[in-house]
C-alpha positions in Angstrom: -14.1 -18.2 25.5 -13.4 -15.0 23.9 -10.1 -13.4 23.1 -9.3 -10.5 24.8 -8.6 -7.3 22.7 -5.1 -7.4 23.2 -4.7 -11.0 21.8 -6.8 -10.1 18.7 -4.6 -7.0 18.1 -1.8 -9.0 18.3 -3.3 -11.5 15.8 -3.7 -8.3 13.3 0.1 -7.8 13.3 1.9 -9.3 9.9 5.3 -9.5 11.8 7.1 -7.1 14.3 9.8 -6.4 11.0 7.1 -5.0 9.0 4.8 -3.1 11.3 4.8 0.4 11.7 4.8 2.3 15.0 2.2 4.8 14.4 -0.1 1.6 12.8 0.8 -0.5 15.5 -0.2 2.2 18.3 -2.8 3.9 16.8 -4.2 2.9 13.4 -4.5 -0.8 14.2 -6.1 -0.4 17.7 -8.8 2.0 16.5 -9.5 -0.1 13.3 -10.1 -3.1 15.2 -12.3 -1.4 18.1 -14.0 -0.1 15.0 -14.2 -3.8 13.7 -15.7 -5.1 16.7 -18.1 -2.7 16.8 -19.2 -3.1 12.8 -19.1 -7.0 13.7 -21.6 -6.3 16.5 -23.9 -4.5 14.4 -23.7 -6.9 11.4 -22.0 -4.8 8.8 -20.1 -6.3 5.8 -16.9 -5.8 5.1 -17.2 -4.3 1.6 -19.5 -1.5 3.1 -16.5 -0.5 5.3 -14.4 -0.4 2.3 -17.2 1.7 0.5 -17.2 3.8 3.4 -13.5 4.7 3.1 -14.0 5.9 -0.4 -16.7 8.7 0.5 -14.4 9.7 3.3 -11.7 9.7 0.9 -13.2 11.4 -1.6 -14.9 13.8 0.9 -11.6 14.5 2.6 -9.9 15.3 -1.5 -12.9 17.8 -1.4 -11.9 19.5 1.9 -8.7 20.2 0.7 -9.2 22.1 -2.1 -10.3 25.2 0.3 -7.3 27.1 1.9 -8.6 28.2 5.1 -8.2 26.2 8.2 -11.4 24.6 9.1 -11.7 22.9 6.0 -8.2 21.4 5.9 -8.7 20.2 9.6 -11.9 18.6 8.0 -9.8 16.9 5.7 -7.3 15.6 8.0 -10.0 14.2 9.9 -12.0 12.8 6.9 -9.0 11.3 5.7 -7.8 10.0 8.8 -11.5 7.8 9.3 -10.7 6.8 5.8 -7.6 4.9 6.7 -9.0 3.9 9.9 -12.0 2.4 7.6 -9.0 0.6 5.5 -7.7 -1.0 8.5 -11.0 -2.1 9.7 -12.4 -3.8 6.9 -9.3 -6.4 6.4 -9.9 -7.0 10.8 -13.5 -7.4 10.1 -13.1 -9.7 7.2 -10.6 -12.0 9.1 -13.1 -11.9 12.6 -16.4 -12.9 10.5 -15.0 -15.2 7.5 -16.6 -12.4 5.4 -13.4 -12.3 2.5 -14.6 -11.9 -1.1 -13.1 -11.2 -4.5 -15.0 -8.3 -4.6 -13.7 -7.1 -1.2 -10.5 -8.0 -2.7 -11.1 -5.7 -5.8 -12.6 -3.0 -3.6 -9.6 -2.8 -1.2 -7.4 -2.3 -4.1 -9.2 0.5 -5.5 -9.9 2.6 -2.4 -7.0 4.7 -1.5 -6.9 5.3 -5.3 -9.7 6.8 -5.0 -8.7 9.0 -1.9 -5.4 9.9 -3.5 -7.2 11.0 -7.0 -9.7 13.3 -5.4 -6.8 14.8 -3.3 -4.4 15.3 -6.3 -7.6 17.1 -8.3 -8.2 19.3 -5.0 -4.3 20.5 -5.5 -4.5 21.0 -9.1 -7.7 23.1 -8.7 -6.6 25.0 -5.4 -3.1 26.1 -6.9 -4.8 26.7 -10.5 -4.3 30.2 -10.2 -1.4 30.9 -8.0 2.2 31.5 -8.7 4.4 29.0 -8.8 6.9 30.3 -6.1 9.3 32.6 -7.3 7.8 33.1 -10.3 4.9 35.3 -11.6 3.9 32.7 -13.5 0.6 30.5 -12.8 0.7 26.7 -11.8 -2.2 26.2 -14.1 -1.2 23.4 -16.1 1.6 22.7 -14.5 0.2 22.0 -11.9 -1.8 19.2 -13.4 1.0 17.6 -15.0 3.1 17.9 -11.5 0.3 15.8 -9.7 0.0 13.5 -12.7 3.4 12.7 -12.4 3.5 12.6 -8.7 0.1 10.0 -8.9 0.8 7.7 -11.8 4.3 7.4 -11.8 5.2 8.0 -8.5 3.0 7.4 -6.1 1.4 4.3 -7.7 5.3 2.4 -8.5 6.1 3.5 -5.0 3.4 1.8 -3.1 3.4 -1.0 -5.6 7.2 -1.9 -5.0 7.0 -1.2 -1.5 4.2 -3.6 -1.1 6.0 -6.2 -2.8 9.2 -5.9 -0.7 7.1 -6.1 2.4 5.5 -9.6 1.0 8.6 -11.0 0.0 10.1 -10.0 3.5 7.4 -11.9 5.3 7.9 -15.1 2.9 11.4 -15.6 4.1 10.2 -14.7 7.6 7.0 -16.7 8.2 6.7 -18.5 4.7 4.1 -18.5 2.0 0.9 -19.2 4.8 2.2 -15.7 6.5 2.5 -13.8 2.9 0.9 -13.0 0.3 3.7 -13.0 -2.2 1.9 -13.7 -5.5 3.5 -13.9 -8.8 1.8 -13.5 -12.3 1.9 -17.2 -13.5 0.1 -18.6 -11.0 -2.9 -15.4 -11.5 -2.6 -16.2 -15.4 -3.4 -20.0 -14.6 -6.2 -18.8 -12.7 -7.4 -16.3 -15.4 -7.5 -19.2 -17.8 -9.3 -21.5 -15.8 -12.3 -18.9 -15.7 -15.1 -19.5 -18.1 -15.2 -16.9 -20.7 -18.7 -16.0 -19.7 -20.5 -15.6 -16.6 -17.0 -14.3 -14.5 -16.6 -11.0 -15.6 -15.4 -9.7 -12.5 -13.5 -12.7 -11.1 -12.0 -12.2 -14.9 -11.6 -8.6 -14.4 -9.9 -8.8 -11.1 -7.6 -11.7 -12.0 -6.4 -9.6 -15.5 -5.6 -6.4 -13.4 -4.1 -8.5 -10.6 -1.6 -10.8 -13.2 -0.9 -7.2 -14.6 0.4 -5.8 -11.4 2.0 -8.7 -10.6 3.9 -8.7 -14.0 4.9 -5.1 -13.1 6.5 -5.7 -9.7 8.4 -9.1 -11.6 9.9 -6.6 -14.4 10.9 -4.1 -11.8 13.0 -6.7 -9.6 15.0 -8.8 -11.9 17.8 -9.7 -9.5 15.3 -11.3 -7.0 13.4 -12.9 -9.7 16.6 -14.9 -10.6 17.5 -15.4 -6.9 13.3 -16.4 -6.1 13.4 -18.8 -9.2 16.5 -20.7 -7.4 14.8 -20.8 -4.2 11.2 -22.3 -5.5 13.8 -24.8 -7.4 15.2 -25.9 -4.5 12.8 -25.6 -1.8 9.6 -25.9 -3.3 7.8 -25.3 0.4 9.4 -22.3 2.1 9.4 -23.5 5.1 12.7 -26.3 4.1 14.4 -23.1 3.1 17.9 -23.3 5.7 17.9 -21.0 9.0 21.2 -19.7 7.5 19.6 -18.8 4.5 16.4 -17.0 5.9 18.7 -15.3 8.6 20.9 -13.4 5.9 18.0 -12.4 3.5 16.6 -10.9 7.0 19.7 -9.1 8.0 19.5 -7.4 4.3 16.0 -7.0 3.7 15.6 -5.6 7.3 16.6 -2.4 7.4 14.5 -1.4 4.0 11.3 -2.3 6.0 11.1 1.4 7.2 11.3 2.5 3.7 8.3 0.2 2.8 6.6 1.5 5.5 7.3 5.5 4.6 6.4 4.8 1.2 2.8 3.8 2.1 0.1 5.9 3.7 1.8 7.4 7.1 4.4 9.7 6.0 2.4 10.5 2.6 -0.8 11.4 4.9 1.8 13.3 7.5 3.3 15.4 4.6 -0.1 15.9 3.2 -1.5 17.4 6.3 1.2 20.1 7.2 1.0 21.0 3.5 -2.3 21.5 3.6 -2.8 23.3 6.7 0.7 25.7 6.0 -1.4 26.5 2.6 1.4 25.1 0.5 -0.3 22.0 -0.8 2.2 21.9 -4.2 4.8 20.8 -1.6 3.2 17.6 -1.4 2.9 16.3 -4.7 6.8 17.5 -5.1 7.7 15.6 -2.1 6.7 12.7 -3.7 8.4 13.3 -6.8 11.7 14.0 -5.3 12.2 12.5 -1.7 9.9 9.5 -2.1 11.5 8.8 -5.3 14.7 9.0 -3.9 13.8 6.7 -1.2 12.3 3.8 -3.5 15.1 4.3 -5.9 17.6 3.5 -2.7 15.5 0.9 -1.7 15.0 -0.7 -5.0 19.1 -0.5 -5.5 19.8 -2.0 -2.3 17.6 -5.1 -2.7 18.5 -5.9 -6.0 22.0 -5.6 -4.6 21.3 -7.9 -1.8 19.5 -10.7 -4.1 22.4 -11.2 -6.4 24.6 -11.3 -3.5 22.7 -13.9 -1.7 21.9 -15.9 -4.9 25.9 -15.9 -5.6 26.3 -17.0 -2.2 23.8 -19.9 -2.1 23.4 -21.1 -5.8 26.5 -19.9 -7.8 
């Protein structure tokens, strides 16, 4: 007997703790509706991911223009790119078509969107004056977007995703989380043949480095996690008191992990472009989201240090 839409939607949620209101009531239902349509049409999840890249890049192009209709078109295109991003994972789960290439494309897709968007902002403001000065943005705009994209955006999203997976690990165990470590990825990389596995090696090389970056930024969690794995190799064996203590400290930070991913960025981008002040978006990433990320990081590290002392000292 086929499952109801509401049942499939519920199964797509990782946990109530980590889901954002806008995703629960807007993005995920639309993504699932598209997933069911593409499933009936026998469309592969990777095709949907590639489609999201083209939609996101087209959105970036639209944000280059300052008139209202181009910006509305950009908003619609980026929303549909985000729907596709939600759809491909749900479609892969529904059809069992999970592939390594799909994981690579999925991780790369949002980079394509935002690269196009940053370049659009750079060229849109290039000949404009920096507010309250008679100096053109010029290369200053490029530097601002470079910092926002490479230094801020990428690192903020990586840390937010890491904390979400950590929370799911303590909440649901290993099966409910995608918490990975660089050593495991290195072992997989070492097991692959030197020839004939180019894409596999490329994926695990990059993913190992991605995991290393997350680990280097979280020394207090790494010490705590090392003790956890040594004493409780099976995550499901962790005492309920430890789980509850971790959830109590981690749950308030989940709102920041959500705000540091797509929705808050998207809304800020939409408003700033509609008001024809697109430079506000990268400045928002550099100032507001960075402050939020620093607070989240310090709070999480302090919590891990406290729990490590409580349970393993």
